[in-house]
C-alpha positions in Angstrom: 36.4 74.4 83.9 33.3 76.6 83.9 32.7 76.5 80.1 34.2 74.9 77.1 34.1 76.9 73.9 36.2 78.0 70.9 37.3 81.0 73.0 38.7 78.8 75.8 42.5 78.7 75.8 44.3 75.5 74.9 46.4 75.6 78.1 43.2 75.8 80.2 41.6 72.9 78.4 44.7 70.7 78.7 45.1 71.4 82.4 41.4 70.8 83.3 39.8 68.4 80.9 40.8 64.7 81.2 42.0 63.3 77.9 42.4 66.7 76.2 46.2 66.7 76.4 46.5 63.4 74.5 44.0 64.7 71.9 46.1 67.8 71.4 49.3 65.7 71.1 47.7 63.6 68.4 46.5 66.8 66.6 49.9 68.5 66.8 48.6 71.3 69.0 51.1 72.7 71.4 49.4 73.3 74.7 52.5 74.0 76.7 54.7 76.9 75.6 52.4 78.1 72.8 49.1 77.2 74.5 47.8 80.5 75.6 45.6 81.0 72.6 41.9 80.3 71.9 40.9 76.8 70.8 39.6 78.2 67.5 43.0 79.7 66.6 44.9 76.6 67.7 42.7 74.4 65.5 43.1 76.6 62.5 46.9 76.7 62.9 46.9 72.9 62.9 44.7 72.7 59.8 41.7 71.3 61.7 38.0 72.1 61.8 37.4 74.2 65.0 33.9 72.8 65.3 35.0 69.2 65.0 37.8 69.6 67.5 35.3 71.3 69.9 32.9 68.4 69.5 35.7 65.9 70.3 36.5 67.8 73.5 32.8 68.0 74.5 32.7 64.2 74.2 35.6 64.0 76.6 33.9 66.4 78.9 30.8 64.2 79.0 32.9 61.2 79.9 35.0 62.8 82.6 34.3 61.4 86.0 32.0 58.6 84.9 34.4 55.9 86.3 34.3 57.3 89.8 32.0 56.1 92.6 29.3 58.7 93.6 29.3 58.2 97.4 32.0 60.1 99.3 33.6 57.2 101.1 34.0 55.0 98.0 35.2 58.0 96.0 38.0 58.7 98.5 38.9 55.0 98.4 39.0 55.2 94.6 41.3 58.3 94.7 43.7 56.6 97.1 44.0 53.3 95.2 43.6 54.4 91.6 45.6 57.6 91.8 47.7 58.1 95.0 49.3 54.7 95.0 49.6 54.6 91.2 51.3 58.0 91.0 53.9 56.9 93.6 54.6 53.6 91.9 54.9 55.2 88.4 57.1 58.1 89.5 59.4 55.6 91.2 59.8 53.9 87.8 59.9 57.0 85.6 62.5 59.1 87.4 65.4 56.6 87.0 64.2 55.9 83.5 64.3 59.6 82.6 67.8 59.8 84.1 68.9 56.9 82.0 67.5 58.4 78.7 69.1 61.8 79.5 72.4 60.2 80.2 72.5 57.9 77.2 70.9 60.3 74.6 72.0 63.7 76.0 73.6 64.7 72.7 70.4 64.0 70.7 68.8 67.3 69.4 65.5 66.4 71.1 66.8 64.7 74.2 64.5 65.3 77.2 67.0 67.5 79.0 65.8 68.5 82.5 63.0 65.9 82.5 64.3 63.9 85.4 64.6 67.1 87.4 61.1 68.1 86.6 59.8 64.7 87.6 61.7 64.9 90.9 60.0 68.2 91.6 56.6 66.7 90.7 57.2 63.8 93.0 58.1 66.1 96.0 55.0 68.3 95.3 52.7 65.3 95.0 54.0 63.5 98.1 53.4 66.5 100.3 50.0 67.1 98.7 48.8 63.5 98.9 50.1 63.0 102.4 48.1 66.1 103.6 45.0 64.6 102.0 45.5 61.2 103.5 46.3 62.4 107.0 44.1 65.5 107.3 41.6 66.2 104.6 40.2 62.8 103.7 39.7 61.8 107.4 37.7 65.0 108.0 35.6 64.3 104.9 34.9 60.7 106.1 33.6 62.2 109.4 31.3 64.5 107.5 33.1 67.6 108.6 32.1 70.8 106.8 33.0 73.7 109.1 36.7 72.9 109.5 37.4 72.0 106.0 37.1 75.0 103.6 40.6 76.3 104.2 42.4 72.9 103.6 40.4 72.5 100.4 41.4 75.9 99.2 45.0 75.0 99.9 44.6 71.8 97.9 43.2 73.8 95.0 46.2 76.1 95.0 48.5 73.0 95.1 46.7 71.6 92.1 47.6 74.8 90.2 51.2 74.2 91.2 51.0 70.7 89.8 49.6 72.0 86.5 52.7 74.2 86.2 55.0 71.2 86.8 53.1 69.2 84.2 53.7 72.0 81.7 57.5 71.8 82.6 57.4 68.1 82.0 55.6 68.5 78.6 58.2 71.1 77.6 61.2 69.1 78.6 59.8 66.0 76.7 59.1 68.1 73.6 55.5 67.2 73.6 56.4 63.5 74.2 57.0 63.1 70.5 59.5 60.3 70.0 62.3 60.8 67.5 62.7 58.3 64.7 64.5 55.2 65.8 64.0 55.9 69.5 65.2 53.1 71.8 63.0 51.0 74.0 63.8 52.9 77.1 62.9 56.3 75.5 59.7 54.7 74.2 58.7 53.3 77.6 59.5 56.7 79.2 57.1 58.6 77.0 54.5 56.0 77.2 54.6 56.1 80.9 54.7 59.9 81.0 51.5 60.1 78.9 49.7 57.9 81.3 51.0 59.7 84.4 50.1 63.2 83.1 46.7 62.2 81.8 46.0 60.4 85.1 47.0 63.5 87.1 44.6 65.7 85.2 41.7 63.2 85.8 42.7 62.9 89.5 42.6 66.7 89.9 39.4 67.0 88.0 37.6 64.5 90.2 38.7 66.4 93.3 38.1 69.9 92.0 34.7 69.2 90.4 33.2 66.2 92.2 34.7 65.8 95.7 35.7 69.3 97.0 32.4 71.1 96.1 30.5 68.7 98.5 32.4 70.3 101.5 32.8 73.9 100.4 30.7 76.8 101.4 29.7 79.1 98.5 32.0 81.8 99.8 35.0 79.4 99.9 34.3 78.0 96.4 34.2 81.6 95.0 37.5 82.4 96.8 39.2 79.4 95.3 
């Protein structure tokens, strides 16, 4: 995200700023289907102070990326252990759980219909993406390669955009991850896990897009992305 202001759309902020999605959920701001509006308008619709909401988002922006190592090798190690392996493990748990909730509560008005299918699509997209990073991109980065790496990075950026669209599908299928009254333990565990997974993915992509990738991009490639 180049700038953060009251003119920035809610969809953009949720997709690119770690922690923003959860803040929007708590504030009853729809950043999925109705998110293509400026932050000021979204805040006013929710009965919030635009300036105060912007200040909270700016605090998140200052915190983004502070947990990550600064050296390239340790940063790659961090991405692999903290995100790649975690995403795989959590999706393996969440997909059958989503299938169970859809099967048991399919007649509920806010049942997460289509959620399992969206998670399966996300799993397939992420597996291809992470494998490409693990087998091609990250080894080149560890070797200090710059000349052979701009095109693979551009492809990774495009795939991040695809992941954002899948996250929006998940958010929509789960009705903003708002639990209905009296939700069972499985439904509660599903949405708790989904919040963590989706927020982790935004931070994962943020670290790659804004910290790791620019170290290996020519100015021309960065503009083209």
